[in-house]
Steps between C-alpha positions, in 0.01 A plus 500: 500500500703799406829410335685817584845381598655720760831359616770699677859392500727661757871429560664588834862592573594133519359427154203308635191531282145493632197467283146568597173533315172655608200284464356711217190562711400804693706439807360789708457344843140408582321687780684376808333353800761658725756785495678544163874441497611568143862454600447130577468196280498124506747296297397140433710221363289293259591132503356314794425836666222638280424175313542128556812384321689712248361730233762378254393143552134576436599716199697198361204270570276735311735505201517119504117479494518723190739259323797734517691191633407161640462392862792260452712801398379674812604207726841452338599867511346543848749242632786676330399831644439359849865387504611841375293675767661300779847579373418871457363523851803336657760671279439872445736503205256298291255800510686640200389188306147560627511856363608373160225236483216664692326668206614289210146367458368843384762571236318610191163519668289817484423659832135514420479125433665408836258738676200347323604145580560602860153648531343181368710272717446709811124474466527125425764375747628768730186673622367186675830473687512847657527474876192668636681585818780682318249676275328620817833640634556688173144639525571642838776711349260615222230577748746731685563686180846342458660358190565121447778374282585149394872409499589206273791346313268447203509761219349824613227470237378171647492660848308789362230279361459330841486842666228609259292190564525553877435877488839589643727797431759325291789263493878494538661232286794393286550740211534343152666686217247596229571612149227598253232354737667158529719350769865436418535230769755708694465664838524865587685505833455228763263205531237609756620261770643523850673834563385638163136505635614710793689744271192529276265572795741771625510659155132491454444650845725788414311571174156458658580700815443202731633481855648143523455508883123521436504226236444125536641206300362150475676177385513126543876461442828567685630613158299815556661599835664805346156631387337410826782677698473816280153607635356583835279194527577159368245217475569134427229332287501123470868511601770252417690362801784749476270802486290365776802481732598857418143621540478349844840641602410853388136497614355535156143414431431155345200389299471149361200448273599145412397169660733208537438289194420798277832666604691190399326483162572859400859488610603295199366717217634810671852359521500365149355815354754761602723427201249322281460762233875513432482130394156365434342803352797612293548154360132453431468835324812433301354175379178672413681770305701240311176320416344823376793576268493164325 
């Protein structure tokens, strides 16, 4: 896989920062099966929309299997971060704390190492959990000569690796500050969550010459209502109860690729995972770094 890192950082008049990365592949649209609409695109949330559970959770699982930290560390910090996620969801003010902690786990890590580990862990744990139905929806955009972007709260480099593996155009994600090829652990702009996703999609559309009225967005969560409302066509995938209510009220398309028991099983890792790297991974990597320096 090519390791050319092409990340664009753009700040709007409100100071919001959007980061996106091309997949590093030749993203010239394939020969379409219908009329080409190069001003349209599909924007896909990742967790529980493109894959079962959360990419961060599977990334953490992959690190644990490589002895970066123990499974007991994973469980302990997962509980801590679950509590934090609930508070942050109910009290918007706590999102400032989320910004401070979101990328602490990568402090001191080289970008190329995070991308290499993501590639390995995607093939091992994430690829088997891609929803075939969502992948087919993304392929419809590609077949029409349109671009397909992932939109994730994970670091944009992780989103880019997933886009590469799925043959998509690129990813929008949280931008981590990088100095001399290594992460500082600080954010550039906002955590790619909630309204920040909508802002990033609007910025990218302006740069890419997209007509948002011709674009579609896909998500499982009511947290992504700003993004879903920013485009001409919104689609709920494996929706939570709040999003399902809104989708029904607004006449949006709904696709549920889960079955009852499976849906219940994947809900737990998804919820736990959203803030997992801020605690479990950062602590585990800190312990590993301390061990290496002894």
